[in-house]
All heavy atoms as an XYZ file, in Angstrom:
995
protein
N     -21.256      9.429     16.291
C     -20.271     10.449     16.580
C     -18.956     10.047     15.940
O     -18.422      8.981     16.216
C     -20.133     10.609     18.082
C     -19.190     11.715     18.486
C     -19.565     13.033     18.436
C     -17.907     11.405     18.917
C     -18.707     14.034     18.812
C     -17.030     12.399     19.290
C     -17.445     13.716     19.237
O     -16.588     14.698     19.608
N     -18.438     10.896     15.132
C     -17.204     10.596     14.406
C     -15.990     10.784     15.306
O     -15.877     11.763     16.023
C     -17.085     11.510     13.186
O     -15.826     11.347     12.586
N     -15.068      9.841     15.240
C     -13.816      9.966     15.988
C     -13.022     11.153     15.477
O     -12.415     11.887     16.242
C     -12.993      8.681     15.861
C     -11.609      8.714     16.485
C     -11.713      8.884     17.995
C     -10.834      7.459     16.153
N     -13.040     11.333     14.181
C     -12.284     12.430     13.585
C     -13.244     13.558     13.256
O     -13.950     13.526     12.277
C     -11.521     11.958     12.333
C     -10.581     10.822     12.703
C     -10.752     13.101     11.712
C      -9.898     10.186     11.511
N     -13.295     14.557     14.111
C     -14.211     15.685     13.943
C     -13.670     16.625     12.872
O     -12.628     17.226     13.049
C     -14.347     16.443     15.255
C     -14.800     15.620     16.420
C     -14.773     16.470     17.667
C     -14.411     15.627     18.856
N     -14.160     16.410     20.037
N     -14.364     16.712     11.769
C     -13.946     17.642     10.731
C     -12.825     17.116      9.856
O     -12.321     17.820      9.008
N     -12.392     15.900     10.050
C     -11.365     15.309      9.195
C      -9.951     15.545      9.676
O      -9.680     16.449     10.461
N      -9.066     14.714      9.211
C      -7.653     14.808      9.562
C      -7.025     16.022      8.874
O      -7.503     16.484      7.846
C      -6.937     13.532      9.151
N      -5.940     16.534      9.462
C      -5.279     17.695      8.874
C      -3.808     17.715      9.260
O      -3.351     16.921     10.079
C      -5.956     18.983      9.355
O      -5.797     19.125     10.754
N      -3.092     18.669      8.682
C      -1.689     18.892      8.993
C      -0.844     17.622      8.900
O      -0.058     17.319      9.784
C      -1.523     19.535     10.372
C      -2.144     20.907     10.415
O      -3.220     21.072     10.975
N      -1.509     21.885      9.809
N      -1.000     16.901      7.818
C      -0.227     15.676      7.638
C       1.121     15.966      6.977
O       1.296     16.973      6.302
C      -1.019     14.670      6.811
O      -1.268     15.178      5.522
N       2.071     15.072      7.229
C       3.389     15.173      6.608
C       3.971     13.777      6.433
O       3.559     12.820      7.115
C       4.345     16.029      7.451
C       4.902     15.309      8.647
C       6.180     14.768      8.612
C       4.148     15.152      9.792
C       6.689     14.080      9.713
C       4.653     14.486     10.889
C       5.928     13.943     10.856
N       4.896     13.653      5.519
C       5.624     12.402      5.330
C       7.005     12.753      4.803
O       7.139     13.417      3.777
C       4.899     11.473      4.347
C       5.515     10.109      4.279
C       5.163      9.129      5.190
C       6.454      9.812      3.314
C       5.736      7.870      5.138
C       7.034      8.557      3.248
C       6.675      7.578      4.157
N       8.035     12.339      5.536
C       9.418     12.635      5.168
C      10.207     11.334      5.107
O       9.858     10.358      5.772
C      10.033     13.594      6.179
N      11.282     11.337      4.332
C      12.095     10.126      4.191
C      13.558     10.502      3.950
O      13.887     11.654      3.748
C      11.564      9.245      3.063
C      11.500      9.905      1.710
C      12.518      9.713      0.788
C      10.433     10.717      1.348
C      12.480     10.326     -0.466
C      10.376     11.315      0.110
C      11.400     11.113     -0.797
O      11.364     11.721     -2.035
N      14.415      9.497      3.957
C      15.870      9.626      3.819
C      16.435     10.459      4.960
O      16.039     11.597      5.171
C      16.283     10.260      2.485
C      15.976      9.374      1.292
O      15.741      8.160      1.489
O      15.957      9.890      0.168
N      17.359      9.880      5.701
C      17.945     10.582      6.847
C      19.323     11.128      6.508
O      20.045     10.572      5.684
C      18.006      9.697      8.116
C      16.624      9.403      8.636
C      18.757      8.410      7.866
N      19.688     12.235      7.160
C      20.955     12.900      6.882
C      22.136     12.082      7.391
O      23.225     12.156      6.843
C      20.980     14.292      7.500
O      20.776     14.217      8.893
N      21.931     11.304      8.448
C      22.974     10.454      9.008
C      22.323      9.197      9.552
O      21.255      9.268     10.157
C      23.704     11.172     10.136
O      24.522     10.271     10.849
N      22.949      8.060      9.330
C      22.412      6.802      9.819
C      22.869      6.458     11.215
O      22.642      5.350     11.699
N      23.519      7.391     11.898
C      24.027      7.145     13.250
C      22.892      7.054     14.258
O      21.805      7.588     14.048
C      24.965      8.268     13.668
O      26.068      8.352     12.809
N      23.171      6.400     15.369
C      22.203      6.316     16.461
C      21.884      7.719     16.969
O      22.701      8.620     16.891
C      22.773      5.472     17.593
N      20.664      7.885     17.472
C      20.239      9.170     18.022
C      19.018      9.696     17.301
O      18.283      8.952     16.655
N      18.787     11.008     17.412
C      17.642     11.647     16.766
C      17.868     11.670     15.261
O      18.933     12.059     14.796
C      17.468     13.081     17.279
C      17.193     13.132     18.775
O      16.686     12.136     19.327
O      17.494     14.172     19.388
N      16.847     11.247     14.512
C      16.961     11.211     13.055
C      16.442     12.505     12.436
O      15.455     13.065     12.893
C      16.182     10.014     12.501
C      16.660      8.636     12.961
C      15.755      7.554     12.386
C      18.108      8.406     12.555
N      17.107     12.942     11.385
C      16.679     14.109     10.619
C      16.357     13.629      9.212
O      17.249     13.227      8.465
C      17.774     15.200     10.589
C      17.324     16.367      9.722
C      18.103     15.665     11.994
N      15.084     13.654      8.869
C      14.628     13.216      7.550
C      14.715     14.409      6.601
O      14.143     15.463      6.868
C      13.211     12.655      7.644
C      13.152     11.415      8.492
C      13.046     11.513      9.876
C      13.247     10.170      7.917
C      13.021     10.378     10.672
C      13.218      9.020      8.702
C      13.113      9.130     10.076
N      15.433     14.248      5.513
C      15.813     15.380      4.672
C      14.890     15.659      3.487
O      14.962     16.727      2.901
C      17.235     15.166      4.138
O      17.278     13.918      3.429
C      18.245     15.127      5.282
N      14.047     14.709      3.129
C      13.195     14.877      1.957
C      11.731     14.729      2.357
O      11.365     13.752      3.005
C      13.532     13.830      0.876
O      14.928     13.883      0.597
C      12.748     14.083     -0.398
N      10.914     15.692      1.968
C       9.480     15.613      2.244
C       8.734     15.162      1.003
O       8.932     15.715     -0.076
C       8.940     16.978      2.668
C       9.462     17.462      3.996
C       8.955     18.848      4.343
O       8.953     19.719      3.455
O       8.567     19.044      5.494
N       7.872     14.179      1.180
C       6.961     13.809      0.110
C       5.819     14.824      0.088
O       5.397     15.279     -0.957
C       6.431     12.396      0.316
C       5.512     11.847     -0.760
C       6.214     11.826     -2.113
C       5.035     10.447     -0.396
N       5.351     15.196      1.280
C       4.375     16.269      1.441
C       4.440     16.781      2.870
O       4.929     16.113      3.769
C       2.956     15.834      1.079
C       2.460     14.635      1.848
C       1.827     14.785      3.071
C       2.617     13.351      1.345
C       1.381     13.686      3.783
C       2.168     12.250      2.051
C       1.556     12.417      3.263
O       1.118     11.327      3.973
N       3.956     17.987      3.063
C       3.906     18.621      4.379
C       2.796     19.672      4.322
O       3.045     20.847      4.075
C       5.255     19.248      4.723
C       5.321     19.812      6.138
O       4.295     19.778      6.849
O       6.402     20.290      6.516
N       1.564     19.211      4.536
C       0.377     20.050      4.351
C       0.422     21.372      5.101
O       0.005     22.389      4.573
C      -0.893     19.293      4.760
C      -1.181     18.121      3.846
O      -0.636     18.077      2.728
O      -1.949     17.235      4.262
N       0.909     21.376      6.314
C       0.914     22.609      7.094
C       2.272     23.271      7.197
O       2.412     24.301      7.849
N       3.311     22.667      6.585
C       4.653     23.216      6.685
C       5.213     23.118      8.096
O       5.972     23.981      8.532
N       4.854     22.053      8.825
C       5.228     21.923     10.237
C       6.405     20.994     10.498
O       6.873     20.903     11.626
C       4.021     21.456     11.051
C       2.865     22.420     10.909
O       2.987     23.587     11.240
N       1.755     21.948     10.384
N       6.873     20.279      9.461
C       8.040     19.410      9.626
C       9.285     20.184      9.185
O       9.284     20.829      8.137
C       7.921     18.111      8.825
C       9.163     17.270      8.998
C       9.383     16.557     10.173
C      10.145     17.245      8.020
C      10.556     15.841     10.356
C      11.316     16.521      8.199
C      11.513     15.819      9.372
O      12.675     15.116      9.554
N      10.355     20.107      9.971
C      11.581     20.832      9.686
C      12.661     19.857      9.222
O      13.107     19.003      9.998
C      12.031     21.573     10.950
C      13.203     22.490     10.713
O      14.108     22.186      9.950
N      13.189     23.622     11.390
N      13.085     19.956      7.960
C      14.088     19.048      7.398
C      15.503     19.329      7.893
O      16.410     18.549      7.624
C      14.088     19.100      5.848
O      14.317     20.444      5.434
C      12.782     18.587      5.281
N      15.705     20.409      8.651
C      17.047     20.688      9.171
C      17.263     20.136     10.579
O      18.397     19.871     10.972
C      17.346     22.186      9.147
O      16.479     22.883     10.003
N      16.174     19.934     11.351
C      16.356     19.375     12.702
C      15.526     18.117     12.972
O      15.605     17.548     14.056
C      16.082     20.435     13.775
C      14.647     20.921     13.800
O      13.752     20.312     13.243
N      14.419     22.047     14.463
N      14.695     17.680     12.015
C      13.932     16.445     12.158
C      12.729     16.529     13.068
O      12.188     15.515     13.490
N      12.266     17.746     13.347
C      11.151     17.922     14.280
C       9.862     18.306     13.558
O       9.863     19.152     12.682
C      11.473     19.008     15.297
C      12.630     18.659     16.200
C      12.969     19.813     17.104
N      14.067     19.478     18.002
C      14.585     20.312     18.876
N      14.108     21.542     18.981
N      15.577     19.930     19.650
N       8.771     17.687     14.023
C       7.442     18.106     13.613
C       6.879     18.926     14.761
O       6.808     18.445     15.903
C       6.529     16.911     13.337
C       5.105     17.334     13.053
C       4.734     17.730     11.781
C       4.158     17.380     14.063
C       3.432     18.163     11.515
C       2.860     17.809     13.820
C       2.507     18.193     12.541
O       1.235     18.628     12.290
N       6.479     20.164     14.493
C       5.933     21.046     15.522
C       4.428     21.172     15.332
O       3.957     21.522     14.242
C       6.597     22.439     15.449
O       8.011     22.270     15.615
C       6.068     23.344     16.551
N       3.686     20.887     16.394
C       2.219     20.910     16.334
C       1.715     22.339     16.153
O       2.043     23.217     16.948
C       1.635     20.318     17.608
N       0.892     22.562     15.117
C       0.340     23.898     14.903
C      -0.793     24.238     15.874
O      -1.105     25.396     16.094
C      -0.188     23.832     13.470
C      -0.503     22.385     13.262
C       0.503     21.623     14.069
N      -1.392     23.185     16.466
C      -2.486     23.382     17.423
C      -2.591     22.147     18.311
O      -2.074     21.085     17.976
C      -3.809     23.624     16.684
O      -4.112     22.532     15.841
N      -3.276     22.293     19.422
C      -3.453     21.179     20.350
C      -4.352     20.116     19.733
O      -5.262     20.432     18.963
C      -4.055     21.683     21.659
N      -4.101     18.855     20.068
C      -4.953     17.790     19.579
C      -4.319     16.420     19.681
O      -3.248     16.249     20.269
N      -5.007     15.458     19.094
C      -4.540     14.073     19.030
C      -3.882     13.856     17.672
O      -4.482     14.115     16.631
C      -5.697     13.097     19.165
C      -6.570     13.334     20.376
C      -5.990     12.719     21.606
C      -7.024     12.775     22.727
N      -6.481     13.175     23.983
N      -2.655     13.359     17.691
C      -1.876     13.139     16.478
C      -1.474     11.675     16.375
O      -1.175     11.035     17.387
C      -0.606     13.992     16.495
C      -0.856     15.476     16.341
C      -1.313     16.242     17.399
C      -0.598     16.111     15.129
C      -1.522     17.603     17.260
C      -0.804     17.474     14.982
C      -1.262     18.213     16.055
O      -1.465     19.563     15.908
N      -1.441     11.171     15.165
C      -0.951      9.824     14.887
C       0.371      9.960     14.158
O       0.459     10.657     13.136
C      -1.941      9.053     14.007
C      -1.448      7.696     13.497
C      -1.212      6.727     14.654
C      -2.447      7.122     12.499
N       1.418      9.304     14.683
C       2.737      9.317     14.066
C       3.148      7.906     13.698
O       2.826      6.952     14.411
C       3.775      9.942     15.006
C       3.542     11.393     15.257
C       2.879     11.814     16.392
C       3.959     12.345     14.335
C       2.634     13.152     16.625
C       3.715     13.695     14.552
C       3.058     14.096     15.702
N       3.862      7.794     12.578
C       4.386      6.510     12.113
C       5.856      6.693     11.747
O       6.286      7.804     11.425
C       3.609      5.980     10.886
C       3.703      6.981      9.730
C       2.158      5.675     11.241
C       3.224      6.439      8.397
N       6.595      5.626     11.805
C       7.992      5.690     11.403
C       8.514      4.315     11.058
O       8.008      3.300     11.542
N       9.527      4.295     10.225
C      10.148      3.040      9.822
C      11.614      3.292      9.518
O      11.967      4.322      8.927
C       9.446      2.489      8.575
O      10.053      1.287      8.157
N      12.471      2.382      9.950
C      13.896      2.455      9.636
C      14.357      1.088      9.175
O      13.707      0.071      9.421
C      14.749      2.912     10.847
C      14.396      4.329     11.248
C      14.612      1.963     12.011
N      15.503      1.081      8.519
C      16.113     -0.170      8.085
C      17.469     -0.262      8.754
O      18.318      0.592      8.562
C      16.231     -0.183      6.558
C      16.326     -1.563      5.976
C      15.283     -2.468      6.119
C      17.458     -1.953      5.267
C      15.357     -3.729      5.570
C      17.536     -3.217      4.716
C      16.487     -4.104      4.864
O      16.562     -5.366      4.325
N      17.622     -1.257      9.599
C      18.819     -1.425     10.406
C      20.010     -1.815      9.548
O      19.916     -2.684      8.693
C      18.549     -2.499     11.452
C      19.658     -2.724     12.424
C      19.266     -3.746     13.466
O      18.105     -3.924     13.745
N      20.241     -4.399     14.030
N      21.147     -1.175      9.789
C      22.319     -1.407      8.955
C      23.394     -2.260      9.602
O      24.334     -2.660      8.942
C      22.934     -0.067      8.536
O      23.363      0.649      9.662
N      23.297     -2.523     10.891
C      24.331     -3.333     11.541
C      23.819     -4.746     11.773
O      22.710     -4.941     12.256
C      24.744     -2.711     12.877
C      25.430     -1.379     12.697
C      25.842     -0.788     14.033
O      25.363     -1.194     15.074
N      26.742      0.170     13.990
N      24.641     -5.700     11.449
C      24.250     -7.101     11.618
C      24.178     -7.485     13.093
O      25.063     -7.187     13.872
C      25.239     -8.015     10.898
C      25.187     -7.815      9.402
O      24.187     -7.341      8.878
N      26.252     -8.171      8.717
N      23.102     -8.162     13.449
C      22.910     -8.717     14.792
C      23.101     -7.695     15.908
O      23.717     -7.977     16.932
C      23.825     -9.928     14.998
C      23.480    -11.033     14.041
O      22.306    -11.315     13.804
N      24.476    -11.656     13.463
N      22.587     -6.506     15.700
C      22.596     -5.467     16.719
C      21.156     -5.035     16.955
O      20.430     -4.793     16.007
C      23.415     -4.247     16.247
O      24.735     -4.674     15.964
C      23.437     -3.167     17.301
N      20.754     -4.975     18.211
C      19.379     -4.558     18.469
C      19.195     -3.090     18.106
O      20.129     -2.312     18.140
C      18.989     -4.801     19.929
C      19.763     -3.939     20.896
O      20.900     -3.555     20.576
O      19.233     -3.658     21.973
N      17.999     -2.753     17.689
C      17.681     -1.368     17.354
C      16.312     -1.030     17.903
O      15.326     -1.619     17.504
C      17.692     -1.137     15.848
C      17.549      0.335     15.515
O      18.045      1.188     16.234
N      16.871      0.634     14.442
N      16.264     -0.104     18.836
C      14.999      0.389     19.344
C      14.692      1.697     18.634
O      15.584      2.475     18.338
C      15.070      0.595     20.853
C      15.237     -0.703     21.594
C      15.388     -0.511     23.079
O      15.952      0.507     23.508
O      14.941     -1.398     23.814
N      13.431      1.888     18.364
C      12.970      3.087     17.677
C      11.828      3.672     18.509
O      10.954      2.935     18.954
C      12.536      2.747     16.229
C      11.883      3.920     15.543
C      11.631      1.564     16.193
C      11.507      3.636     14.089
N      11.890      4.968     18.777
C      10.859      5.581     19.598
C      10.720      7.061     19.256
O      11.556      7.630     18.576
C      11.125      5.386     21.091
C      12.492      5.809     21.569
C      12.704      7.056     22.143
C      13.584      4.947     21.463
C      13.948      7.446     22.587
C      14.846      5.329     21.912
C      15.014      6.571     22.473
O      16.252      6.954     22.906
N       9.618      7.644     19.726
C       9.359      9.061     19.526
C       9.763      9.835     20.778
O       9.660      9.334     21.893
C       7.886      9.322     19.243
C       7.397      8.700     17.967
C       6.396      7.743     17.990
C       7.931      9.059     16.741
C       5.930      7.172     16.826
C       7.487      8.478     15.566
C       6.475      7.539     15.605
N      10.202     11.064     20.562
C      10.452     11.998     21.659
C       9.493     13.176     21.504
O       9.296     13.673     20.399
C      11.879     12.537     21.612
C      12.939     11.572     22.071
C      14.279     12.284     22.041
C      15.404     11.430     22.515
N      16.697     12.151     22.395
N       8.913     13.583     22.617
C       8.050     14.758     22.661
C       8.798     15.815     23.455
O       9.136     15.592     24.623
C       6.720     14.405     23.341
C       5.783     15.572     23.547
C       4.510     15.075     24.236
C       3.606     16.187     24.660
N       2.399     15.664     25.355
N       9.095     16.934     22.821
C       9.849     18.023     23.447
C      11.166     17.528     24.059
O      11.574     17.966     25.127
C       9.001     18.743     24.496
C       7.738     19.321     23.897
O       7.718     19.776     22.762
N       6.658     19.286     24.658
N      11.795     16.571     23.385
C      13.092     16.074     23.800
C      13.087     14.916     24.779
O      14.144     14.402     25.138
N      11.905     14.480     25.217
C      11.797     13.383     26.182
C      11.073     12.202     25.549
O      10.043     12.385     24.894
C      11.020     13.848     27.435
O      11.708     14.971     28.004
C      10.910     12.743     28.465
N      11.609     10.999     25.766
C      10.997      9.791     25.207
C       9.542      9.676     25.632
O       9.210      9.882     26.797
C      11.777      8.564     25.639
N       8.671      9.370     24.697
C       7.236      9.232     24.956
C       6.957      7.828     25.487
O       7.426      6.848     24.938
C       6.413      9.472     23.676
C       4.933      9.250     23.922
C       6.657     10.871     23.149
N       6.203      7.740     26.561
C       5.796      6.447     27.103
C       6.953      5.599     27.591
O       6.894      4.388     27.545
N       8.023      6.212     28.010
C       9.169      5.453     28.485
C      10.190      5.218     27.400
O      11.304      4.807     27.660
N       9.806      5.440     26.153
C      10.755      5.368     25.045
C      11.410      4.038     24.889
O      10.812      3.130     24.352
N      12.603      3.893     25.371
C      13.421      2.733     25.049
C      12.899      1.416     25.612
O      13.659      0.512     25.899
C      14.871      2.955     25.513
O      14.867      3.194     26.911
C      15.514      4.123     24.801
N      11.605      1.295     25.747
C      11.002      0.022     26.130
C      10.656     -0.804     24.911
O       9.910     -1.769     25.005
C       9.738      0.258     26.975
C      10.062      0.908     28.293
O      11.115      0.666     28.862
N       9.174      1.750     28.775
N      11.170     -0.423     23.760
C      10.976     -1.220     22.564
C       9.632     -1.030     21.896
O       8.976     -1.983     21.526
N       9.190      0.216     21.748
C       7.958      0.462     20.997
C       8.110     -0.022     19.572
O       7.165     -0.397     18.914
C       7.579      1.945     21.037
C       7.010      2.335     22.363
C       7.749      3.060     23.262
C       5.736      1.937     22.718
C       7.232      3.403     24.501
C       5.208      2.269     23.953
C       5.960      3.000     24.846
N       9.312      0.019     19.053
C       9.672     -0.628     17.804
C      10.991     -1.308     18.077
O      11.855     -0.751     18.743
N      11.170     -2.532     17.630
C      12.386     -3.259     17.969
C      12.709     -4.268     16.881
O      11.819     -4.917     16.349
C      12.206     -3.993     19.305
C      13.402     -4.786     19.723
C      14.457     -4.170     20.378
C      13.490     -6.138     19.447
C      15.578     -4.899     20.771
C      14.604     -6.869     19.826
C      15.649     -6.246     20.491
N      13.985     -4.402     16.548
C      14.415     -5.472     15.650
C      15.757     -6.008     16.116
O      16.533     -5.310     16.754
C      14.517     -4.970     14.208
O      15.592     -4.074     14.071
N      16.016     -7.255     15.816
C      17.317     -7.857     16.099
C      17.555     -8.923     15.042
O      17.025    -10.025     15.120
C      17.363     -8.479     17.490
C      18.730     -9.044     17.820
C      19.720     -8.220     18.342
C      19.034    -10.371     17.572
C      20.974     -8.709     18.632
C      20.296    -10.874     17.855
C      21.260    -10.039     18.384
O      22.509    -10.519     18.660
N      18.275     -8.546     14.033
C      18.535     -9.468     12.934
C      19.525     -8.798     12.002
O      19.955     -7.675     12.248
C      17.229     -9.786     12.192
C      17.292    -11.108     11.432
O      18.405    -11.652     11.288
O      16.244    -11.580     11.005
N      19.860     -9.473     10.928
C      20.726     -8.857      9.932
C      19.865     -8.036      8.980
O      18.949     -8.557      8.355
C      21.500     -9.928      9.141
O      20.563    -10.827      8.559
C      22.439    -10.692     10.042
N      20.132     -6.764      8.897
C      19.408     -5.807      8.051
C      17.897     -6.056      8.040
O      17.341     -6.583      7.108
C      19.961     -5.813      6.613
O      19.843     -7.115      6.060
C      21.394     -5.349      6.593
N      17.260     -5.647      9.093
C      15.826     -5.841      9.244
C      15.125     -4.502      9.402
O      15.655     -3.567      9.984
C      15.547     -6.712     10.466
C      14.074     -7.031     10.644
C      13.872     -8.049     11.744
O      14.781     -8.767     12.112
N      12.676     -8.105     12.279
N      13.904     -4.445      8.909
C      13.090     -3.246      9.036
C      12.475     -3.176     10.431
O      12.156     -4.192     11.034
C      11.989     -3.278      7.976
O      11.190     -2.144      8.057
N      12.314     -1.966     10.931
C      11.744     -1.744     12.255
C      10.725     -0.610     12.141
O      11.044      0.440     11.593
C      12.876     -1.377     13.215
S      12.391     -1.139     14.916
N       9.499     -0.823     12.626
C       8.435      0.173     12.501
C       7.890      0.572     13.868
O       7.987     -0.172     14.827
C       7.263     -0.363     11.672
C       7.569     -0.577     10.220
C       8.204     -1.926      9.963
O       7.931     -2.882     10.658
N       9.071     -1.997      8.979
N       7.265      1.757     13.878
C       6.610      2.259     15.081
C       5.391      3.092     14.667
O       5.392      3.730     13.619
C       7.591      3.126     15.913
C       6.969      3.587     17.222
C       8.098      4.302     15.110
C       7.934      4.304     18.151
N       4.366      3.067     15.512
C       3.226      3.969     15.334
C       2.683      4.287     16.726
O       2.730      3.446     17.628
C       2.137      3.351     14.452
O       1.675      2.147     15.012
N       2.188      5.504     16.895
C       1.709      5.911     18.212
C       0.772      7.107     18.109
O       1.016      8.017     17.328
C       2.899      6.264     19.099
C       2.541      6.605     20.527
S       4.019      6.912     21.525
C       4.335      5.248     22.067
N      -0.283      7.094     18.916
C      -1.160      8.250     19.094
C      -0.599      9.084     20.236
O      -0.324      8.556     21.316
C      -2.578      7.812     19.445
C      -3.376      7.168     18.326
C      -4.603      6.487     18.885
C      -3.758      8.204     17.298
N      -0.429     10.380     19.991
C       0.197     11.241     20.990
C      -0.615     12.531     21.138
O      -0.985     13.154     20.147
C       1.653     11.581     20.595
C       2.462     10.291     20.416
C       2.296     12.487     21.642
C       3.866     10.517     19.883
N      -0.870     12.908     22.388
C      -1.519     14.181     22.714
C      -0.481     15.292     22.621
O       0.562     15.207     23.283
C      -2.012     14.150     24.163
C      -3.509     14.148     24.273
O      -4.183     14.598     23.341
O      -3.999     13.701     25.325
N      -0.761     16.335     21.851
C       0.170     17.455     21.737
C      -0.542     18.772     22.034
O      -1.702     18.955     21.675
C       0.763     17.530     20.328
C       1.626     16.368     19.857
C       2.120     16.623     18.433
C       2.790     16.133     20.791
N       0.179     19.668     22.666
C      -0.268     21.044     22.821
C       0.333     21.847     21.675
O       1.276     21.391     21.017
C       0.213     21.607     24.160
N      -0.199     23.023     21.416
C       0.366     23.873     20.377
C       1.848     24.104     20.662
O       2.249     24.352     21.794
C      -0.369     25.208     20.306
C       0.102     26.077     19.163
C      -0.729     27.342     19.035
O      -1.523     27.686     19.893
N      -0.535     28.049     17.943
N       2.668     23.988     19.629
C       4.126     24.172     19.658
C       4.916     23.040     20.310
O       6.135     23.138     20.412
C       4.512     25.513     20.268
C       4.002     26.664     19.427
O       4.040     26.612     18.198
N       3.489     27.691     20.076
N       4.261     21.956     20.787
C       5.008     20.760     21.163
C       5.660     20.207     19.902
O       5.139     20.395     18.788
C       4.075     19.671     21.718
C       3.671     19.899     23.160
O       4.256     20.773     23.823
O       2.758     19.179     23.619
N       6.796     19.526     20.056
C       7.410     18.917     18.881
C       7.695     17.439     19.111
O       7.879     16.986     20.239
C       8.673     19.662     18.440
C       9.841     19.573     19.395
C      10.744     18.512     19.326
C      10.053     20.561     20.351
C      11.827     18.437     20.196
C      11.130     20.497     21.211
C      12.015     19.425     21.136
O      13.083     19.355     22.001
N       7.692     16.708     18.010
C       7.949     15.271     18.002
C       9.119     15.003     17.071
O       9.248     15.617     16.007
C       6.709     14.494     17.479
C       5.537     14.658     18.446
C       7.032     13.021     17.259
C       5.696     13.959     19.781
N       9.979     14.075     17.484
C      11.062     13.615     16.629
C      11.212     12.110     16.832
O      10.704     11.552     17.800
C      12.356     14.354     16.943
C      12.840     14.196     18.365
C      13.835     15.264     18.765
O      13.654     15.904     19.772
N      14.880     15.460     18.011
N      11.892     11.463     15.901
C      12.075     10.022     15.961
C      13.532      9.721     16.296
O      14.439     10.371     15.782
C      11.689      9.392     14.615
C      11.339      7.938     14.722
S      10.498      7.348     13.243
C      11.887      6.911     12.232
N      13.745      8.726     17.157
C      15.070      8.389     17.664
C      15.320      6.894     17.538
O      14.388      6.095     17.691
C      15.175      8.814     19.149
O      14.897     10.208     19.243
C      16.544      8.547     19.720
N      16.579      6.519     17.276
C      16.971      5.109     17.202
C      18.168      4.861     18.111
O      18.951      5.766     18.392
C      17.304      4.672     15.759
C      16.058      4.676     14.881
C      18.383      5.553     15.143
N      18.305      3.611     18.553
C      19.381      3.266     19.485
C      20.651      2.769     18.798
O      21.685      2.659     19.444
C      18.891      2.198     20.468
O      18.564      1.004     19.777
N      20.569      2.435     17.512
C      21.772      2.026     16.785
C      21.668      2.468     15.331
O      20.624      2.943     14.885
C      21.993      0.515     16.890
O      20.954     -0.189     16.265
N      22.721      2.313     14.595
C      22.804      2.825     13.225
C      21.766      2.199     12.299
O      21.403      1.033     12.447
C      24.195      2.565     12.649
O      25.155      3.287     13.370
N      21.311      3.010     11.360
C      20.361      2.571     10.339
C      20.859      3.052      8.974
O      21.738      3.910      8.894
C      18.940      3.141     10.608
C      18.376      2.609     11.913
C      18.943      4.656     10.600
N      20.309      2.505      7.912
C      20.617      3.002      6.574
C      20.081      4.422      6.430
O      19.070      4.771      7.037
C      19.967      2.126      5.498
C      20.664      0.819      5.265
C      20.091     -0.377      5.672
C      21.892      0.769      4.611
C      20.722     -1.588      5.446
C      22.534     -0.443      4.378
C      21.941     -1.614      4.810
O      22.565     -2.804      4.585
N      20.710      5.228      5.605
C      20.223      6.588      5.393
C      19.038      6.619      4.433
O      18.326      7.617      4.367
C      21.336      7.513      4.871
O      21.863      6.960      3.667
C      22.439      7.662      5.912
N      18.828      5.560      3.691
C      17.644      5.418      2.839
C      16.760      4.334      3.445
O      17.149      3.672      4.397
C      18.018      5.080      1.376
C      18.759      6.244      0.744
C      18.858      3.825      1.308
N      15.578      4.159      2.925
C      14.602      3.176      3.426
C      14.082      3.542      4.808
O      13.618      2.689      5.547
C      15.169      1.750      3.465
C      15.896      1.325      2.230
C      17.228      0.964      2.281
C      15.249      1.303      0.998
C      17.913      0.575      1.139
C      15.923      0.919     -0.156
C      17.253      0.559     -0.070
O      17.923      0.182     -1.197
N      14.183      4.797      5.187
C      13.688      5.265      6.478
C      12.621      6.331      6.230
O      12.749      7.113      5.284
C      14.810      5.876      7.301
S      16.164      4.742      7.663
N      11.586      6.366      7.083
C      10.559      7.388      6.905
C       9.911      7.735      8.229
O      10.001      7.001      9.209
C       9.513      6.950      5.878
C       8.833      5.662      6.258
O       8.077      5.618      7.210
N       9.083      4.599      5.504
N       9.246      8.896      8.226
C       8.589      9.454      9.403
C       7.401     10.265      8.911
O       7.530     11.080      8.001
C       9.600     10.340     10.142
C       9.086     11.087     11.344
C       8.169     10.546     12.222
C       9.585     12.350     11.628
C       7.733     11.250     13.334
C       9.173     13.069     12.739
C       8.231     12.501     13.607
N       6.240     10.035      9.491
C       5.059     10.760      9.058
C       4.067     10.931     10.196
O       4.197     10.309     11.261
N       3.096     11.762      9.966
C       2.075     11.978     10.974
C       0.910     12.786     10.446
O       0.959     13.340      9.340
N      -0.146     12.810     11.266
C      -1.353     13.538     10.900
C      -2.099     13.930     12.178
O      -2.090     13.195     13.159
C      -2.258     12.675      9.981
C      -2.722     11.399     10.671
C      -3.455     13.469      9.475
N      -2.687     15.105     12.174
C      -3.559     15.509     13.284
C      -4.936     14.890     13.037
O      -5.539     15.107     11.988
C      -3.676     17.032     13.369
C      -4.563     17.464     14.533
C      -4.688     18.958     14.654
C      -5.576     19.275     15.840
N      -5.823     20.700     15.960
N      -5.411     14.117     13.997
C      -6.706     13.466     13.853
C      -7.853     14.381     14.258
O      -8.855     14.479     13.578
C      -6.750     12.189     14.686
C      -5.723     11.129     14.292
C      -5.772      9.947     15.243
C      -5.919     10.695     12.859
N      -7.719     15.055     15.382
C      -8.718     16.027     15.843
C      -8.176     16.839     16.972
O      -7.149     16.547     17.523
C     -10.034     15.341     16.243
C      -9.944     14.392     17.392
C     -10.222     14.823     18.689
C      -9.614     13.039     17.207
C     -10.151     13.953     19.760
C      -9.554     12.167     18.273
C      -9.821     12.620     19.537
O      -9.759     11.753     20.602
């Protein structure tokens, strides 16, 4: 029995953020967006249908010796407690990554959030519907 019934779909990958400030990130450039579900003006990926989705993200911290937590929000609320350090870095200019499987209903949205400033480049956000 295949975990992915019928193959993955509705994938997207976006990079470069409009502002490196703490808070919800808006990725302004899409490498691809198979279903047209990622919005470059508000940073949200909206699920076209219910299912299991895999999301990934990476940021590059711009402040020296400042902790940076990175987490996903589902419909505006931190997923799994959020700021418990699903992605975390504490160093001078260090990369921070996150990945998570998330159950979504049709029209739920996901966005990526950080607790402190990051570079506007070297940041990315992507995802795919698994089934």
